[in-house]
NUDRENLO-5751 format. One line per field, with one value per atom (N, C-alpha, C): residue number from 1; x, y, z. Coordinates in pm, 1 decimal, m for minus. Layout:
! residues N
guke <- [NUM_...]
c1 <- [X_...]
c2 <- [Y_...]
c3 <- [Z_...]
//
This chain:
! residues 150
guke <- [1_1_1_2_2_2_3_3_3_4_4_4_5_5_5_6_6_6_7_7_7_8_8_8_9_9_9_10_10_10_11_11_11_12_12_12_13_13_13_14_14_14_15_15_15_16_16_16_17_17_17_18_18_18_19_19_19_20_20_20_21_21_21_22_22_22_23_23_23_24_24_24_25_25_25_26_26_26_27_27_27_28_28_28_29_29_29_30_30_30_31_31_31_32_32_32_33_33_33_34_34_34_35_35_35_36_36_36_37_37_37_38_38_38_39_39_39_40_40_40_41_41_41_42_42_42_43_43_43_44_44_44_45_45_45_46_46_46_47_47_47_48_48_48_49_49_49_50_50_50_51_51_51_52_52_52_53_53_53_54_54_54_55_55_55_56_56_56_57_57_57_58_58_58_59_59_59_60_60_60_61_61_61_62_62_62_63_63_63_64_64_64_65_65_65_66_66_66_67_67_67_68_68_68_69_69_69_70_70_70_71_71_71_72_72_72_73_73_73_74_74_74_75_75_75_76_76_76_77_77_77_78_78_78_79_79_79_80_80_80_81_81_81_82_82_82_83_83_83_84_84_84_85_85_85_86_86_86_87_87_87_88_88_88_89_89_89_90_90_90_91_91_91_92_92_92_93_93_93_94_94_94_95_95_95_96_96_96_97_97_97_98_98_98_99_99_99_100_100_100_101_101_101_102_102_102_103_103_103_104_104_104_105_105_105_106_106_106_107_107_107_108_108_108_109_109_109_110_110_110_111_111_111_112_112_112_113_113_113_114_114_114_115_115_115_116_116_116_117_117_117_118_118_118_119_119_119_120_120_120_121_121_121_122_122_122_123_123_123_124_124_124_125_125_125_126_126_126_127_127_127_128_128_128_129_129_129_130_130_130_131_131_131_132_132_132_133_133_133_134_134_134_135_135_135_136_136_136_137_137_137_138_138_138_139_139_139_140_140_140_141_141_141_142_142_142_143_143_143_144_144_144_145_145_145_146_146_146_147_147_147_148_148_148_149_149_149_150_150_150]
c1 <- [90.3_6.7_90.2_62.3_136.8_84.8_185.7_162.7_194.1_100.3_107.6_212.8_294.7_403.1_324.6_225.6_174.2_140.9_98.9_69.2_179.1_299.1_427.8_485.0_489.5_505.7_443.4_320.6_222.0_266.8_276.0_291.4_440.2_529.7_687.7_726.2_646.1_701.7_829.9_835.6_960.8_906.9_964.1_932.3_966.7_889.0_929.6_1072.5_1120.0_1250.8_1377.7_1321.6_1409.2_1396.4_1301.5_1271.9_1408.6_1484.9_1620.5_1717.3_1717.5_1819.8_1772.4_1626.6_1566.1_1499.6_1447.9_1365.6_1457.4_1480.1_1541.7_1668.8_1771.7_1905.7_1892.0_1814.6_1812.5_1739.8_1661.1_1570.4_1627.2_1743.6_1795.1_1766.5_1728.1_1692.3_1592.9_1520.8_1393.6_1269.6_1268.7_1144.6_1155.2_1043.1_1058.2_944.3_971.2_877.8_785.4_667.5_586.2_472.9_408.2_306.2_179.7_72.1_m48.5_m132.2_m183.6_m238.5_m360.5_m432.2_m553.3_m515.9_m455.6_m434.4_m328.1_m220.2_m115.4_8.8_m33.6_71.2_180.1_288.3_395.2_350.7_398.2_350.7_484.1_479.3_599.3_547.0_630.0_602.8_742.0_722.9_838.7_862.7_991.0_1037.4_987.2_998.2_967.6_889.9_767.5_671.2_728.6_820.2_880.6_976.0_1060.2_1138.0_1071.4_974.0_882.6_859.3_779.6_753.1_859.8_984.4_1095.6_1125.1_1141.8_1168.7_1064.2_940.6_831.7_851.7_878.5_901.3_1000.7_1118.4_1222.1_1214.4_1127.7_1107.0_988.0_891.1_793.6_781.1_867.9_858.9_777.6_689.8_561.8_430.8_333.0_205.2_175.9_241.2_222.2_286.8_400.0_489.4_410.1_359.4_293.2_178.9_85.8_m33.5_m6.3_95.7_147.4_192.7_262.6_293.1_192.1_112.0_m15.8_m107.8_m135.2_m216.6_m160.3_m27.9_25.9_10.2_5.0_m4.0_m167.5_m263.3_m378.8_m405.9_m348.3_m378.3_m339.9_m233.9_m184.6_m260.8_m361.4_m418.1_m558.2_m579.8_m681.0_m774.0_m865.9_m920.2_m1036.9_m1005.6_m1068.1_m1002.8_m866.4_m794.2_m803.8_m827.5_m848.3_m725.8_m589.5_m490.6_m488.1_m524.2_m515.3_m617.7_m724.0_m839.3_m794.4_m721.6_m675.1_m564.1_m475.4_m379.0_m480.2_m563.8_m670.4_m726.1_m766.7_m823.8_m719.3_m600.0_m513.1_m448.4_m443.7_m392.9_m512.1_m642.2_m732.2_m792.1_m730.6_m775.6_m784.2_m907.9_m908.9_m836.6_m825.6_m744.3_m598.2_m545.3_m394.5_m368.7_m462.3_m435.0_m457.4_m543.7_m558.8_m430.9_m355.1_m225.0_m117.5_m105.4_m16.4_m8.3_m118.8_m116.2_m148.5_m57.1_m63.6_m186.2_m218.0_m303.7_m448.7_m552.6_m648.9_m664.0_m646.0_m653.8_m584.1_m457.2_m395.0_m464.9_m509.5_m585.2_m703.7_m769.5_m915.4_m892.9_m773.8_m754.1_m730.5_m661.8_m624.0_m756.7_m857.3_m989.3_m1065.1_m1063.1_m1127.9_m1060.9_m928.0_m865.9_m908.7_m902.9_m959.4_m1103.8_m1199.9_m1326.9_m1337.3_m1259.2_m1248.5_m1219.4_m1137.5_m1085.9_m1176.5_m1248.6_m1348.1_m1493.6_m1569.9_m1671.0_m1774.9_m1785.8_m1906.7_m1867.5_m1744.0_m1682.2_m1719.5_m1843.7_m1881.5_m1792.2_m1689.3_m1594.8_m1509.9_m1475.5_m1415.6_m1474.6_m1590.3_m1657.2_m1666.3_m1687.6_m1686.2_m1559.3_m1433.4_m1306.7_m1287.5_m1349.6_m1325.6_m1395.7_m1507.7_m1592.1_m1490.7_m1442.7_m1362.0_m1248.7_m1178.4_m1073.5_m1107.3_m1223.5_m1279.0_m1301.3_m1334.6_m1385.2_m1253.3_m1156.5_m1020.6_m909.6_m925.7_m809.9_m837.7_m754.2_m755.7_m835.3_m812.1_m877.3_m989.7_m1044.7_m1143.7_m1286.8_m1372.6_m1512.8_m1608.3_m1679.3_m1790.9_m1905.6_m1902.5_m2030.6_m1990.9_m1866.9_m1829.4_m1824.3_m1793.7_m1799.2_m1955.4_m2057.6_m2201.1_m2221.0_m2179.8_m2205.2_m2146.6_m2039.1_m1975.3_m2032.5_m2079.9_m2151.9_m2277.9_m2356.7_m2478.4_m2448.3_m2338.5_m2316.6_m2277.5_m2217.3_m2176.9_m2300.7]
c2 <- [m114.5_3.3_134.9_212.6_342.9_442.0_506.7_594.8_731.9_839.1_964.6_1044.0_1135.6_1201.5_1280.4_1354.0_1435.2_1339.0_1210.3_1123.5_1078.5_1058.1_1013.1_1117.0_1242.6_1368.1_1401.3_1369.6_1395.0_1286.8_1154.1_1049.3_1033.1_1082.4_1057.7_1187.7_1301.3_1425.1_1479.8_1442.1_1472.9_1581.9_1688.5_1792.0_1758.8_1794.4_1773.3_1810.8_1912.8_1957.0_1862.5_1783.3_1677.9_1551.7_1522.6_1389.9_1310.1_1392.2_1323.8_1272.6_1352.5_1300.7_1202.1_1236.3_1162.6_1036.4_1030.8_925.1_842.4_920.7_839.6_778.4_845.8_790.2_679.1_681.4_570.6_437.0_482.5_360.9_345.1_368.8_359.0_233.9_191.9_52.7_m18.4_66.1_m16.4_41.8_166.5_246.3_289.9_321.2_384.4_484.4_592.8_695.3_674.6_671.1_665.4_777.3_788.8_900.0_827.8_868.1_805.3_848.6_753.0_756.7_860.2_857.6_915.6_1070.2_1090.9_1214.0_1312.1_1237.1_1297.2_1325.6_1299.7_1316.5_1222.0_1263.0_1150.6_1068.0_953.9_846.0_746.9_671.5_574.5_452.2_348.3_206.6_120.9_9.1_m63.3_m126.5_m165.1_m237.0_m375.2_m432.7_m574.6_m575.2_m638.9_m651.7_m745.0_m848.8_m936.3_m862.7_m776.6_m680.6_m590.8_m538.9_m456.8_m541.4_m657.4_m742.4_m770.6_m797.6_m829.0_m690.5_m589.8_m456.7_m433.4_m439.3_m427.2_m520.6_m641.8_m725.9_m685.7_m645.5_m626.5_m501.7_m398.1_m265.3_m288.1_m375.6_m411.4_m535.5_m592.6_m716.3_m780.0_m686.7_m756.0_m691.2_m746.3_m688.9_m541.9_m492.6_m360.6_m263.3_m295.2_m224.4_m205.1_m343.9_m329.1_m242.6_m247.0_m181.9_m30.4_20.8_148.1_213.7_142.5_170.4_210.2_110.9_103.8_206.1_231.7_333.4_470.6_488.1_618.7_636.4_536.2_540.8_573.8_503.9_548.8_672.3_740.6_874.9_973.0_941.2_1038.3_1028.4_933.3_925.2_1031.3_1054.1_1132.8_1049.6_985.2_892.4_962.0_1090.1_1177.9_1140.2_1101.1_1075.7_915.5_885.5_741.6_657.0_710.4_625.9_618.1_705.0_680.7_590.3_599.0_501.2_347.4_347.0_195.8_153.1_259.5_212.3_169.6_245.9_210.3_65.7_42.2_m66.3_m190.3_m185.3_m277.4_m299.5_m203.7_m212.1_m302.1_m281.4_m322.5_m456.8_m520.5_m653.5_m755.5_m814.7_m885.7_m1018.2_m1088.5_m1218.6_m1183.0_m1088.5_m1031.0_m992.3_m932.6_m882.7_m1007.3_m1098.6_m1216.5_m1302.9_m1305.2_m1357.2_m1286.4_m1146.9_m1061.0_m1055.0_m1065.0_m1050.7_m1167.1_m1185.6_m1313.5_m1281.5_m1169.7_m1151.4_m1057.1_m1039.8_m964.5_m819.6_m802.9_m643.9_m542.0_m566.7_m469.0_m430.0_m543.2_m535.5_m473.8_m511.8_m456.4_m293.5_m267.7_m115.5_m39.4_m127.4_m51.2_m59.5_m135.6_m114.0_9.6_33.2_125.3_265.6_282.8_405.0_415.6_306.2_310.3_377.4_327.3_370.3_514.5_553.9_699.9_787.3_728.7_795.5_802.2_698.0_687.6_620.1_684.8_631.8_585.9_615.9_570.7_446.5_424.0_300.2_157.0_105.7_m26.2_m112.0_m103.1_m203.2_m221.2_m149.1_m158.1_m239.1_m219.8_m328.6_m469.5_m476.3_m608.1_m672.9_m584.4_m643.6_m688.3_m622.3_m642.1_m768.3_m792.3_m928.5_m1035.1_m1019.0_m1112.8_m1154.1_m1053.9_m1063.2_m1154.5_m1118.9_m1192.2_m1339.2_m1371.2_m1504.0_m1594.4_m1526.8_m1581.9_m1599.9_m1499.3_m1487.2_m1619.9_m1696.8_m1802.7_m1754.0_m1635.7_m1573.0_m1481.4_m1475.4_m1386.6_m1423.5_m1339.5_m1368.8_m1351.3_m1474.7_m1486.1_m1383.2_m1380.3_m1252.5_m1103.5_m1077.1_m957.3_m961.9_m1057.7_m1085.9_m1045.3_m1109.9_m1064.5_m925.5_m874.0_m733.5_m644.1_m672.5_m573.9_m600.5_m720.0_m739.4_m670.8_m660.5_m597.6_m450.9_m402.1_m253.0_m221.2_m311.7_m279.8_m270.6]
c3 <- [3.5_m6.1_m0.2_m78.4_m90.3_25.4_85.1_186.2_133.4_135.4_76.4_160.9_84.4_146.3_272.5_260.1_374.0_502.0_476.7_565.3_655.7_558.2_625.2_703.7_661.3_725.7_872.5_857.4_981.8_1085.2_1045.0_1126.3_1183.3_1104.2_1149.4_1212.3_1205.2_1237.1_1172.3_1034.0_944.3_875.7_856.0_760.3_625.5_500.9_376.4_347.4_403.6_380.7_441.2_531.3_572.6_531.6_438.1_379.5_327.4_259.1_208.1_315.0_414.3_521.4_625.3_676.5_759.5_715.7_602.9_536.1_431.9_341.8_210.5_245.0_301.8_343.3_424.9_540.2_634.8_558.4_476.7_415.6_266.9_249.3_104.6_53.0_m61.3_m129.1_m67.3_28.6_107.8_51.2_10.4_m30.2_m173.4_m243.0_m365.7_m363.3_m444.5_m443.7_m588.6_m563.4_m682.3_m685.9_m805.1_m789.9_m782.3_m689.3_m687.7_m800.8_m877.9_m995.4_m997.4_m868.3_m858.2_m816.6_m729.5_m656.7_m734.4_m783.8_m841.4_m742.9_m617.0_m502.3_m491.9_m444.2_m422.7_m311.3_m335.6_m231.4_m226.9_m120.9_m91.5_m66.8_m120.8_m104.6_m75.9_m11.2_10.0_m107.4_m140.0_m264.2_m253.5_m134.7_m104.2_25.0_10.8_124.7_243.2_186.7_292.8_381.4_305.1_388.2_486.4_432.3_523.3_647.5_623.2_734.7_838.3_802.4_880.3_951.1_900.7_950.0_1068.0_1021.9_1134.2_1259.4_1221.3_1322.3_1421.3_1373.4_1439.6_1521.7_1461.9_1515.8_1637.6_1607.9_1694.5_1736.1_1838.4_1864.9_1953.5_2004.7_2094.3_2042.6_2119.6_2086.0_2114.1_2232.0_2280.8_2163.1_2130.1_2034.6_1910.1_1869.8_1721.5_1739.2_1834.2_1863.9_1871.9_1942.1_1951.6_1805.8_1733.5_1610.1_1527.1_1506.2_1428.4_1458.1_1586.8_1641.5_1575.5_1591.6_1563.0_1408.4_1336.8_1191.6_1151.4_1234.8_1213.4_1230.7_1338.3_1399.7_1305.4_1203.3_1124.2_973.8_958.4_832.1_817.9_691.4_663.8_559.9_617.3_538.2_423.3_422.4_306.8_184.9_193.6_85.5_64.6_m58.1_m113.3_m61.8_m81.8_m44.1_93.9_183.6_328.7_366.8_289.4_340.4_318.2_199.8_149.0_271.7_335.7_437.6_567.6_601.2_692.3_684.4_575.2_526.0_549.9_498.4_517.3_670.9_716.4_871.0_955.0_913.7_1010.0_948.4_866.2_814.8_935.0_950.6_1067.6_1073.0_964.5_982.1_994.3_926.2_958.7_1081.6_1151.9_1286.1_1380.5_1349.6_1422.1_1422.6_1318.9_1298.6_1348.9_1358.3_1397.7_1558.8_1622.9_1775.7_1847.2_1945.2_2043.4_2131.3_2183.8_2274.9_2206.0_2244.2_2187.4_2215.4_2341.0_2375.6_2304.3_2268.1_2179.7_2050.0_1999.0_1864.4_1877.1_1983.8_2026.4_2021.2_2103.1_2108.3_1974.4_1903.6_1747.9_1672.5_1690.3_1622.2_1678.5_1831.1_1891.8_1829.9_1807.8_1751.3_1612.6_1525.3_1384.6_1385.9_1465.0_1468.7_1507.9_1621.2_1623.5_1520.4_1433.2_1302.8_1207.0_1186.8_1076.0_1142.7_1210.9_1300.0_1189.2_1076.2_992.5_884.0_909.8_818.8_872.1_811.0_867.3_834.5_738.8_725.1_857.5_929.6_1039.8_1145.3_1158.4_1249.1_1194.9_1056.6_997.3_1004.9_997.7_1019.4_1169.5_1262.3_1385.3_1426.4_1365.7_1384.7_1343.0_1216.9_1139.5_1244.8_1289.4_1409.5_1516.0_1560.7_1688.3_1655.5_1530.5_1509.1_1472.6_1434.7_1374.1_1472.7_1586.3_1676.2_1799.0_1838.2_1924.9_2048.3_2091.7_2211.3_2169.6_2070.1_2035.5_2093.6_2072.7_2137.3_2034.0_2024.7_1927.8_1969.3_2095.4_2135.4_2084.8_2094.8_2033.5_1883.1_1836.8_1687.6_1643.4_1716.2_1675.9_1704.8_1803.5_1830.5_1729.1_1693.5_1585.0_1440.6_1407.2_1281.1_1289.4_1397.8_1410.2_1411.1_1472.2_1445.8_1308.0_1245.3_1107.7_1006.7]
//
């Protein structure tokens, strides 16, 4: 998923003028600049999804660190932009989060944050229900409630 330059700046607290030294040099050969075909904005993608997964696991080795980082990202999105909405949708995929988190509460907090950011997105409730159904410690009662809310 591409991340808009504005979102990267907001999430990372890096000014556009510092992108070269603070973003591109440390991540040389790991990210590429693309043009968002809808908005015409600059966007950034990892060159290889597998490398991005490895880096994320190293930077966020436990559930608390994963949740904190993903909440920080969600807080910097503007879902009025289609590209930011796609990021929101990818981060909150229920099956992916069920596989990524050993415990349920950090992921649940992530969904609460996402719903605060985009309260009218039924997709988030649907994905939360999918998470509850697919996580070993999920709740079918909670899944039913989220589907009803969706």
